[in-house]
C-alpha positions in Angstrom: 4.8 13.3 -16.7 5.8 14.2 -13.3 2.9 12.3 -12.0 4.1 9.4 -13.8 7.4 9.6 -12.5 6.3 9.5 -9.2 4.2 6.5 -9.5 6.7 4.7 -11.1 9.0 5.0 -8.3 6.0 3.8 -6.0 5.6 0.7 -7.9 9.2 -0.2 -8.6 10.1 -2.2 -5.3 7.5 -4.8 -6.0 8.1 -5.4 -9.8 11.6 -5.3 -9.4 11.5 -8.5 -7.0 8.7 -10.1 -9.4 11.1 -9.6 -12.2 14.4 -10.4 -10.5 12.8 -13.1 -8.5 14.9 -16.1 -10.3 18.0 -14.2 -9.1 16.7 -13.2 -5.9 15.3 -16.7 -4.9 19.3 -18.2 -5.6 20.6 -15.2 -3.6 18.4 -15.5 -0.3 17.4 -19.0 -0.4 13.5 -19.0 -0.6 10.9 -20.5 -3.1 7.7 -19.7 -5.0 5.3 -19.7 -1.7 7.7 -17.4 -0.1 8.1 -15.1 -3.1 3.9 -15.0 -3.4 4.4 -13.9 0.5 6.5 -11.4 0.4 4.7 -10.0 -2.6 1.3 -10.2 -0.9 2.8 -8.5 2.2 3.7 -5.3 -0.1 0.1 -5.1 -1.0 -1.4 -5.5 2.4 0.8 -2.6 3.6 -0.7 -0.8 0.7 -4.1 -2.0 1.8 -3.7 -0.9 5.6 -3.3 2.4 5.0 -5.3 3.4 1.6 -8.0 4.9 3.4 -5.9 7.2 5.7 -3.6 8.1 2.9 -6.4 9.2 0.6 -7.5 11.7 3.3 -4.1 13.2 3.7 -4.3 14.0 0.2 -7.9 15.8 0.6 -6.6 17.3 3.8 -3.0 18.6 2.9 -2.9 18.6 -1.1 -1.9 16.3 -3.5 1.6 17.6 -4.2 3.0 17.7 -0.6 1.7 14.0 -0.4 3.4 13.0 -3.6 6.7 14.3 -2.0 6.8 11.2 0.0 8.3 9.5 -3.2 11.4 10.4 -1.5 10.9 7.7 1.2 10.9 5.3 -1.8 14.5 6.1 -2.5 15.4 5.3 1.0 13.6 1.8 0.9 15.0 1.1 -2.7 18.4 2.0 -1.2 17.7 -0.4 1.7 16.9 -3.0 -0.7 20.1 -2.8 -2.8 22.6 -2.5 0.5 21.3 -4.4 3.7 18.8 -7.2 2.2 20.4 -10.7 3.3 17.4 -12.8 4.2 13.9 -13.2 3.1 12.3 -12.0 6.2 14.1 -8.5 5.7 13.3 -8.5 2.0 9.6 -9.1 3.0 9.6 -6.1 5.7 10.9 -3.6 3.5 8.4 -4.4 0.7 5.8 -4.0 3.1 7.1 -0.3 3.8 7.0 0.3 0.1 3.4 -0.9 0.1 2.7 1.7 2.2 4.1 4.5 0.6 2.8 3.5 -2.9 -0.9 3.4 -1.1 -0.5 6.9 0.1 1.2 8.3 -3.2 -1.4 6.8 -5.3 -4.8 8.5 -4.3 -2.5 11.9 -4.4 -1.7 11.4 -7.7 -5.3 10.9 -9.0 -6.4 13.7 -6.9 -3.9 16.1 -8.7 -5.2 15.0 -11.8 -8.9 15.3 -11.2 -8.2 18.9 -10.1 -5.3 20.1 -12.3 -6.4 18.5 -15.7 -9.0 19.7 -17.8 -12.0 17.2 -17.8 -11.4 16.6 -21.7 -8.2 15.4 -20.9 -8.5 13.3 -18.0 -9.0 10.2 -19.5 -5.5 9.9 -21.3 -4.1 11.6 -18.2 -5.1 8.8 -16.5 -3.9 6.5 -18.8 -0.2 8.0 -18.5 -0.3 8.1 -14.9 -1.4 4.5 -14.7 1.0 3.4 -17.1 3.5 3.8 -14.3 2.7 0.3 -13.2 3.6 -1.8 -16.4 6.2 0.7 -17.0 7.7 -0.5 -13.6 7.4 -3.9 -14.8 8.8 -3.2 -17.9 12.0 -1.7 -16.2 12.0 -4.9 -13.8 11.8 -7.0 -16.9 14.9 -4.9 -18.6 16.9 -5.1 -15.4 17.2 -8.8 -15.7 19.3 -8.9 -18.7 21.0 -5.5 -18.3 21.7 -5.5 -14.7 20.7 -8.7 -12.7 22.6 -11.0 -14.8 25.4 -8.9 -15.5 26.6 -6.9 -12.2 23.9 -8.2 -9.8 20.3 -7.4 -8.7 21.4 -5.5 -6.1 22.5 -2.7 -8.6 18.8 -2.8 -10.0 17.5 -1.4 -6.7 20.3 1.2 -6.6 19.3 2.3 -10.0 15.7 2.5 -8.8 16.6 4.4 -5.7 18.4 7.3 -8.2 14.9 7.3 -9.9 13.1 7.9 -6.8 15.2 10.7 -5.8 15.0 12.5 -9.0 10.9 11.8 -8.6 11.0 13.9 -5.4 13.4 16.6 -6.3 11.9 17.9 -9.5 8.0 18.0 -8.2 7.4 21.6 -7.6 6.9 22.8 -4.0 3.2 23.1 -3.1 1.8 26.8 -2.6 0.1 26.5 0.5 1.6 26.1 4.1 1.0 23.7 6.4 -0.5 26.5 8.8 -2.5 27.7 6.2 -4.2 24.2 5.5 -4.5 23.5 9.4 -6.6 27.2 9.3 -8.8 26.4 6.4 -12.3 25.4 6.9 -13.4 21.7 6.5 -16.0 20.7 4.4 -17.9 17.1 5.5 -21.0 17.8 3.0 -20.3 15.2 0.7 -21.2 11.4 0.9 -20.3 8.8 -1.2 -22.6 5.7 -2.5 -21.5 2.9 -0.1 -23.0 0.0 -1.6 -22.1 0.4 -5.7 -18.3 1.4 -4.6 -18.4 -1.7 -2.3 -19.3 -3.8 -5.4 -16.9 -1.8 -7.5 -14.3 -2.3 -4.9 -14.7 -6.0 -5.0 -14.6 -6.2 -9.1 -11.4 -4.3 -9.0 -9.6 -6.2 -6.1 -10.8 -9.4 -8.6 -9.0 -7.7 -11.2 -6.2 -6.7 -9.7 -5.7 -10.2 -7.7 -5.4 -11.7 -11.5 -3.0 -9.1 -12.5 -0.8 -9.3 -9.5 -0.4 -12.9 -9.3 0.5 -12.8 -13.3 2.8 -10.2 -12.9 4.4 -11.8 -9.9 5.3 -15.3 -11.4 5.3 -14.4 -15.0 9.2 -14.7 -15.1 9.5 -17.7 -13.2 6.8 -19.1 -15.2 8.6 -18.4 -18.5 11.7 -20.4 -17.8 9.5 -23.1 -16.7 7.9 -22.8 -19.9 11.2 -23.3 -21.7 12.7 -19.9 -21.8 16.2 -18.9 -20.6 16.3 -16.4 -17.6 17.5 -13.6 -19.9 14.7 -14.4 -22.4 12.2 -14.6 -19.3 13.1 -10.9 -18.5 12.4 -10.0 -22.1 9.2 -11.6 -21.9 8.1 -9.5 -19.0 9.4 -6.3 -20.6 7.3 -7.3 -23.7 4.3 -7.8 -22.0 4.6 -4.8 -19.6 5.3 -2.9 -22.7 1.9 -4.1 -24.2 0.1 -3.1 -21.1 1.8 0.5 -21.2 0.4 1.0 -24.6 -3.0 -0.3 -23.7 -3.3 2.2 -20.8 -2.4 5.0 -23.2 -4.9 3.7 -25.8 -7.9 3.3 -23.6 -7.5 6.7 -21.7 -7.4 8.6 -25.1 -10.4 6.8 -26.5 -12.1 7.7 -23.0 -11.9 11.1 -23.8 -13.2 10.8 -27.2 -16.2 8.3 -25.8 -17.4 10.3 -22.8 -19.0 7.5 -21.1 -19.5 3.8 -20.7 -16.2 3.2 -19.1 -17.0 0.6 -16.8 -18.2 -2.2 -19.7 -15.0 -1.4 -21.5 -13.2 -2.3 -18.1 -15.3 -5.3 -18.0 -14.5 -6.1 -21.4 -11.1 -5.8 -21.2 -11.0 -8.2 -18.4 -12.8 -10.8 -20.4 -9.9 -10.6 -23.1 -7.2 -10.5 -20.2 -9.1 -14.0 -18.7 -8.5 -15.6 -22.4 -4.7 -14.8 -22.3 -4.5 -16.4 -18.9 -6.3 -19.4 -20.4 -3.6 -19.6 -23.3 -0.9 -19.4 -20.7 -2.2 -22.6 -18.9 -2.2 -24.4 -22.0 1.5 -22.9 -23.2 2.6 -23.6 -19.5 1.3 -27.4 -19.6 2.5 -28.2 -23.4 5.9 -26.3 -23.0 5.2 -24.2 -25.8 7.1 -20.9 -25.9 6.0 -19.3 -28.6 2.4 -19.3 -27.5 3.4 -18.5 -24.0 4.9 -15.2 -25.2 1.8 -14.2 -27.4 -0.6 -15.4 -24.4 1.6 -12.9 -22.1 1.3 -10.1 -24.4 -2.7 -10.7 -24.3 -3.0 -11.4 -20.7 -1.1 -8.2 -19.8 -2.2 -5.8 -22.7 -6.0 -6.6 -21.9 -6.1 -8.1 -18.5 -3.8 -5.4 -17.0 -4.4 -2.6 -19.1 -7.8 -1.2 -17.7 -6.6 0.3 -14.1 -6.3 3.8 -15.7 -9.9 3.6 -17.3 -11.1 2.1 -14.0 -9.6 5.0 -11.9 -11.0 7.3 -14.3 -14.5 6.0 -14.1 -14.5 6.4 -10.6 -13.4 10.0 -10.5 -15.7 11.0 -13.2 -18.6 9.5 -11.1 -17.4 10.8 -8.1 -15.9 14.2 -8.9 -16.6 15.9 -5.4 -14.2 13.3 -3.7 -11.9 11.8 -6.1 -9.2 10.9 -3.9 -11.6 9.2 -1.3 -13.5 7.6 -3.7 -10.3 6.0 -5.4 -8.9 5.6 -2.0 -11.8 3.2 -1.5 -11.7 1.1 -4.5 -7.9 1.0 -3.9 -8.6 -1.2 -1.0 -9.9 -3.8 -3.1 -7.0 -3.5 -5.3 -4.5 -3.8 -2.7 -6.1 -6.8 -0.9 -6.5 -8.2 -4.6 -2.8 -7.6 -4.8 -2.2 -9.4 -1.5 -4.3 -12.5 -2.6 -3.0 -12.8 -5.9 0.5 -13.5 -5.4 0.0 -15.7 -2.3 -2.8 -17.7 -4.2 -0.7 -18.2 -7.2 2.4 -19.2 -4.8 0.6 -21.9 -3.5 -0.9 -23.3 -6.6 2.7 -23.3 -8.1 4.2 -24.8 -5.0 1.4 -27.6 -4.6 0.4 -28.0 -8.0 1.7 -26.4 -11.4 2.0 -23.3 -13.7 -1.0 -24.4 -15.4 -3.3 -25.0 -12.7 -2.4 -21.3 -11.6 -3.4 -19.7 -14.6 -6.5 -21.5 -15.0 -7.6 -20.0 -11.6 -6.3 -16.4 -12.5 -8.4 -16.8 -15.9 -11.6 -17.6 -13.8 -10.9 -14.7 -11.1 -10.7 -12.1 -14.0 -13.9 -13.3 -15.4 -15.6 -13.0 -12.2 -14.3 -9.5 -11.7 -15.9 -8.5 -15.2 -19.0 -9.7 -14.0 -18.8 -7.8 -10.7 -17.5 -4.6 -12.4 -20.9 -4.4 -14.3 -22.8 -5.2 -11.3 -21.4 -2.1 -9.6 -21.8 0.0 -12.7 -25.6 -0.9 -12.5 -26.1 -0.2 -8.7 -24.4 3.4 -9.3 -26.8 4.2 -12.0 -29.7 3.7 -10.0 -28.1 5.2 -6.9 -27.4 8.2 -9.1 -30.9 8.2 -10.7 -32.6 8.0 -7.3 -30.5 10.9 -5.6 -30.5 14.6 -6.2 -27.7 15.7 -8.6 -24.5 15.8 -7.2 -22.9 18.8 -5.9 -20.2 20.5 -7.8 -16.6 20.0 -6.9 -16.0 22.9 -5.1 -19.1 24.1 -3.8 -19.7 27.8 -2.2 -21.0 28.6 1.3 -24.5 28.6 -0.4 -25.0 25.8 -2.8 -26.3 26.8 -6.3 -29.4 25.5 -8.1 -28.9 21.5 -8.9 -27.9 21.2 -12.2 -30.0 19.5 -15.1 -27.7 16.7 -15.5 -26.3 14.3 -13.0 -22.3 13.6 -13.3 -22.6 10.1 -12.7 -25.3 9.5 -15.5 -22.2 9.9 -17.6 -21.9 6.2 -17.3 -24.9 5.1 -18.9 
């Protein structure tokens, strides 16, 4: 639960901006394309530090890196108190994205090292549920805070949550001096091509999901819902994604294999939800819009935890670095999603935007399947992967390769 709390604080800035977009745009005087640029910059900042952030976790330990949640408290407090222009909002979101990208691989490594293998699926589901939980809190913040005492207070309350997260995390056992003096191991390597293709698939899936999350609230208003109703739609859809991640994580522990095909199937169902959003936006069908939002979020945004679990399961020797690589695709997808949807909305319509998002999700599903096939071939053609913490003299190769669990 502590990992989830930290992940929530790392994700809150972007999702609060998305959920409170109607109020922010009226207060700071910017449009849909500027909103897309701001959220794209958040993910761009995250992509820039994803790989170095994952190395920090491996070198200095997950707990020490997760303590950087305190930086989120500062950024959220600044968003609550000093933001008076779109430019300043965008700069602070870029910094928040960097902090998020450092925290996420650390949380993945913490789960991979501290949670028993038979419970890691649900653990990743709980951890990744922080993202829709952040969107859920953002959606609830609209009627509860944004439309009553002002959007600034939503960021202030989020800053308090970030302070709590930094305080309740236990202190690391090892000191910086002990870590600096410890020997480094560079004996592990990662399969470049399979991970690269999976990274692209992950990025396409996140492109679809981030574009959806960034503009769902404003699209709901355009479809005929009230501002408060739009916030509740975001909350309901986010709750669907929250539950979906928990269920897929629990089922992954019982299934034990073939996780990437499930990811692809969920992306396909999410694409169907996106297509229904396109229809309901064009015809202003509010009830269909609500149902489509639940499908698009529940399936099309409920697979992230399962994807990270599958990556860690097939790369147990370097979990932070492997998920740090795939996270680059996710962050770049997060850059493209809000930016492309914002431009499509500005120069076209929400119906056009959701149609494009549906196609992107489908292509992402196919790419994930292609990456899985390449990964299986690479694992079958190579010697058995080394154990997670090898002794100075490697033991005999095990009979079963960890990566073959994906078959």
